[in-house]
C-alpha positions as CSV (number, residue, x, y, z in Angstrom):
1,X,-114.5,46.9,21.4
2,X,-112.8,46.3,24.8
3,X,-114.4,43.8,27.1
4,X,-114.2,43.5,30.8
5,X,-115.9,41.5,33.6
6,X,-117.6,42.7,36.7
7,X,-120.4,42.0,39.1
8,X,-123.4,44.3,39.5
9,X,-125.2,43.7,42.8
10,X,-128.4,45.6,43.7
11,X,-131.2,45.7,46.2
12,X,-134.4,47.7,46.4
13,X,-135.6,49.2,49.6
14,X,-138.9,51.0,49.5
15,X,-138.5,53.3,46.5
16,X,-134.7,53.4,46.4
17,X,-132.4,51.1,44.4
18,X,-128.9,50.6,45.8
19,X,-126.2,49.4,43.3
20,X,-122.8,48.0,43.9
21,X,-120.6,47.5,40.9
22,X,-117.5,45.4,41.5
23,X,-114.6,44.9,39.1
24,X,-112.0,42.2,39.9
25,X,-109.1,43.4,37.9
26,X,-106.0,41.6,39.2
27,X,-102.5,43.1,39.1
28,X,-103.3,45.5,36.2
29,X,-105.7,47.4,38.3
30,X,-103.5,47.6,41.3
31,X,-103.9,51.1,42.7
32,X,-105.8,52.2,39.5
33,X,-109.2,51.1,40.8
34,X,-109.0,53.5,43.7
35,X,-108.1,56.3,41.4
36,X,-111.0,55.5,39.1
37,X,-113.4,55.4,42.1
38,X,-112.2,58.8,43.2
39,X,-112.5,60.3,39.7
40,X,-116.1,58.8,39.4
41,X,-117.0,60.2,42.9
42,X,-118.1,56.8,44.2
43,X,-117.0,55.0,47.4
44,X,-113.9,52.9,47.2
45,X,-114.2,49.4,48.8
46,X,-110.9,47.8,49.6
47,X,-110.9,44.0,49.4
48,X,-108.0,43.1,51.7
49,X,-107.7,39.6,50.2
50,X,-107.0,41.0,46.7
51,X,-103.9,42.4,45.0
52,X,-102.1,45.4,46.3
53,X,-102.5,47.5,49.4
54,X,-104.0,50.9,49.9
55,X,-103.9,53.3,52.9
56,X,-107.1,55.2,52.2
57,X,-110.5,53.7,51.4
58,X,-114.2,54.3,52.2
59,X,-114.9,50.7,53.2
60,X,-112.7,47.6,53.8
61,X,-113.9,44.0,53.5
62,X,-112.2,40.8,54.5
63,X,-114.5,38.6,52.4
64,X,-117.3,38.9,49.9
65,X,-119.8,38.1,52.7
66,X,-118.8,41.4,54.3
67,X,-120.7,43.2,51.5
68,X,-123.9,41.9,52.9
69,X,-123.2,43.7,56.2
70,X,-122.9,47.1,54.5
């Protein structure tokens, strides 16, 4: 079985649960994480402080604390 690490953040507002799944993949996932998000039809959040560079994204963050502002 392959193993991977990630962070699952969630918050509940009224009767709705909002979920953010983050995968910090390093150089292996450079440009592949965006493709995976598109294929899964989920928003792609670009962490500008990470590996690689992308030109299109749904959201861009400069630090983890930016996630709290979304």
